[in-house]
N, C-alpha and C positions, 0 to 999 in steps of 0.2 A: 330308548337309546341313550348314552351319555353324551352330554355336551360336547362341541366340537373342540381339539383341542389342538394348539399351538405347534406347529412342527418344528422340532428341534433342529438345530445346525450340525452339520457332520454327517460321515455316514452312518447309516442305520442298520442293524442285524434284522434278517428275516425270521420267521420262524414257521410254525406248523400248524394247521389248520386243524379243526377238531374230527373233520374227515380221516384227516392222514392218521391222527391218535388212535381213532376207532378202529381204524385197519389195522395199525401195529396191534394193537391189544386184541384183535381179534385173533390174528395169526399166532401170537405168542400163545394164547390160552389153548386154541386147537393143538399147537405142538405138543404141549404140555400136558394136555388130555390124551392124545395119542400114545405120546412117549412115556408118562406118567414121571415126567422128571420137570424139575422147576426150569423156566426160561427166565434169563436173565438180561440178556438182550436179543434184539428181532430187527431184521432188516425188512423194508416194504418197496414195491416200485410205485413211484408217482405217475401220473398220467402221461408226463413228458417223457416219460423212460428212465428216470433219474434212480438211483436206488439210495434210499436213506437209512440210518439205523436208528435207535430209540433205547433207551435205557427203560428196563421194566423195575417198578417200584415196589409191584407186590404180586406174588404168583399162587394161587391156591388152588390146588388138586384133589380131585376124589375119584371114585372109579369111573361117576356117572357123568360129570362136568369140571371143567376147570375157570378160572378167574383172572384174568390180569389186569393191571392199571399202569397208568402212565401218566405224570405231572405234564401238562400241557404247557409248551414253551411257544410264547407268540414273539418272540424275537423282541425288537424296540416299539413295536404296533400296541397302542393303547386298546388293545381286546379285553372286553371285560371277563372271558373266558380265560384270560392269562394266569397259569398258577392251578388251574382247575384239574383233578384227579377226575382222569375220564377211563372207563373200565370196560371190559367186556366178558360176560359169561356164555360158554359155550357148552351145548349137548348134541351129541349125534343123534341123527333119526334116521329111521330107514324111509323117508318120502324122496329121498335122492333131491331134495330141494332145500334152498338155504332160505331160512325164515327168520325175518328180522321181529324181534318181539321190543316192547317198550319196557327199558327199566326204570330205575329212581333217577329222576333229575334230568331225563328226556322227554321233551313234550308230544302230545299228542295232537293229531292234525283235527281241527273240528268244525273247521269252516272250509269250504271248496274255493278253488282259485290257484290253490298250489299245486307242485308238480307229484306231491304225494296226495295219494286219495284219504277222505276222511276217515277216520279211526285208525289210522298208520302210525307209525311211531314217527318222529318228524328227524329222518334220516334220508336226506336228500339224493337225489339219482346218482352223483357221482359216488360219493362214499359209498353208498350202497354197490356199486359195481367193484370199485376198489377193492371191499371186503370179499365181495364174491372171487373176484380174482386170485385174492391172495389165498384164502382158503381152500379154492379149488387146486390150488397150486399144493398144498400141504397136503391134501386127501391125495392127490395122483401122487405124490412122493411115496407115501405109504400103502399104495395100493387099496386105497379107500374109496375109490371114483365114485362108486355106487351109493354111497352114502350121503346122506343131506346133513344140514347142522340148523340148531336152531340159536339163534345169535342176539343176546341182549344186551345193548348198549346202554351203560348206565354213568352218571356224574355225580361226583359228591357234590352236594349243595348246589345243585342244577337247577333246584325251584326257585332257591334265593338269586342265583345269577340272572335267571330269566327275567326278574323283575326290572333288570337295567336295560333291558333290550324291549324292541317292538313286537316282543311275541304273542303275547295275549292278544293285540291288536289284530294280528295275522290269523288269528283262531289256533292259535297254537299253545296249549295249556298244561301246565305241570312241569315246565322245564325248558332246557336249552334247545336248541338245533344243532344237529350234526350236521357241518357246511363244509364248502371246498370245492372248487372245480379243477384246482391245479395241485393242493396239498401244501402249498407254501402260503405262508401270511407274508405279504410287502407291506412293511410300515408305513402306516398312514396313505393306504391306498384307497382310492374312490370307490375301488369295484364292488367292496362289499355293502357300500352305503348307496348305491347305486342299484345294486340287486335288491335292498331293501325297499327302495323307492318302487321299482317294477314290480314287487309282489305284492307292495300293498295296493297298488291300483288294481292289479289283478284280482285281488280279494275282494275289493270293493264292488269292481262289476260284477263279480261271478257270485255276489250275493245280492243283486239287484239294485245297487245305486250306479245312478249314472250323473250324480251331482258332487264335488270333490271339493275339500277346504285345503289346500296347500298352504305352507306354513315354514317357517325356515327351524323350528324346535319347539322345546315344552312351555317356554315362555308366551310366545308369539301366541301360540294355540290354546293356551289358558285363556286369553282374552277373547279369541274369536269363538270357542264354543260355548259363551254366552250369546253371542249373537245367529248362531246355527243349533238351537236345543233339539231341532226334529230329526237331525242328520245322527246317524249311527256311529260309533266310536272308529270304525274302519273306514268312514269316509273323510277322516283325516289324515293326510299324508304330510309327512315331514321332508323338505326337499334339502333340507341343510345347508351346504353351500352350492349343490347343483341343481341349480334353475333351469339350465337349459336342458339336461339330460331329463329331468322330471317334466316339461314340457312336452320334450320329445317322444316320451312314451304316452302324453296325454294324446298327442296328435296321430298317435297311431291306435287309438283306443276309440271305442264308441262312449265315449265320454260327452254331455250335453252340455253340462255346465261347470264352471271352476270359479270358486271364490281364491283368491290370492291375498293371505298378508305377508307384507314384508317390513322388516324393521330398516328405520331411517338409513343405517349404515350401508345394507345392502341395496336399497333402493339406488341410493346415489351409484352405485357401480352398475345396477341393471339399467339404469336410465341411460347410460353411457354404450351401453352394449357388451358388457363384462358379464359372460353368464356363470361363471366361476368365481364366486364372491368371497371364498376365503383370503383372509388379512393379509396370511403368509404368500399369496398368489397374487395378487391384485390391490392395490392401494387407492382410494378415492382420487378423483381428479380434479383439482380445485378449479382449473382454469374452466373446465367442462360446467362446473356448477355455476363459474362465474357469468359464462354466455349464457344459460338458462336463464339466469337471473336477471341480465341485462336485457335478454329478449322480451323479457316481460316488465321491461321499463322502471326497473328499481333503480334508486340514485346512487351516484358514482360513492357515495360514502359506505352506503352497503355494500356494494361490491367490492371494495377494498377490503371489508372484513371480512369477506368469505374467503380472500387469501391469507388471511391471517389467523384462519382456523387451523388447529392442529387434529382435530377429527371430525367425523362427520357430524355425528350426535350433536354438537355443539351449534348446527344449524338452528337449530331450536332457540338458541340466542338471539339471532337476527330476525327470524320470521316466526310470528306467533302459531301457533301449532292449532289452527283451526281450519275448520273444512273450506272456509270463504278466502283462507289465505293463497293468491294466485300462484306463487312458489310453490307449494305442495300440489297443486293440481296441474301444474305443469310438469313437475317431476314424475307425478304419476302418468300423464300424459304419453311421457317418454318410456316409463316402465312397460306400460300398454302396447306402445306401439312394435316394442323389442319382440316383446312376449309373442305377440301375435303373429310376428314375421316365424316363429316356430311354431306355433299352433294355430294357426289362421281359422280353421272352422270351430272355435270353442267359444261360448258363451262366457268371457273372463271380465269378473270382479274385482278390482284390485281395492285392499285397505293398507293403506300407511300406519303403522302402530308405534308408537313410541313408549320408551324405556317404563312409562308408568301405565302402560296399558290403554291410553287414548287412543282414539283412531281416527284417520280422515279417509272418507271414501273418495273413489273417483268419480265425479260427477258432470264433467264437461260433457 
């Protein structure tokens, strides 16, 4: 998954999910196949009951099958699939069923724990239902209710795009997932990230792991992997900025032990009780850190320097980054207290990580 980005100021434009795009492609391709006429625009119904229209990029028709593509517009969201060409190829069958086949650039599920069974193309339940509803309506309009359809969703360069996601860790190989519960992409929404957190924990549990290493992202995970070489890839879960949601999911799950790696900037926020640690949502509270240091009997000269710092990462200039430095142990103790308030029954071990990869384990 790409690094978290700052949220720009001003109004942001919404976009469409891969599931909505796949639905539009499937409907257009089926219309083209039945009528043997090129389709240039198509409208679909989103789960909320709103009708939206898509422009078709390409439409290829033969007597036995038809393919249509759409260029995905994710609005102003920094979605890795923004601009991707998503397509569908459809063929009629005599089974009366709508069957989903894996196309180029769409991943296949290889591990249990997801909503889609092992061996199935990674097309989530809501997009599958959207495609079925749209295609059933087209069949009905042409008196072909008895027919079935083979639907092959494909994504140009999907395997390459998937390298920028956590799909492989979730056991989805060969391409991206076709996602979306509403059909709409809300720019910088937390929903998709939180969904990936929950999926990651489900996959780990379904594959027999009850120990997790949760961390903010690729940088901190790189350091932590050296500490836990016995744990499989899927035991490592990125919480991004959503520590609270991650711990809540853990609290709901039969997880036995959790190792949390946390960078200093996020630690000073969590210690105060800020569970959404995005810099655009919450800034660090110098007064809280001042009081934390004061309660651990640091001299007034050091305390005053805390108030002069312009970023939390510079705390290492005042407090030596070592396990014996009582400031960091106090900071981790407060982080642990806030975390256990959400997930009280988990054996939680904390590691504070600096930008160079050095770490401090909570030992009090």
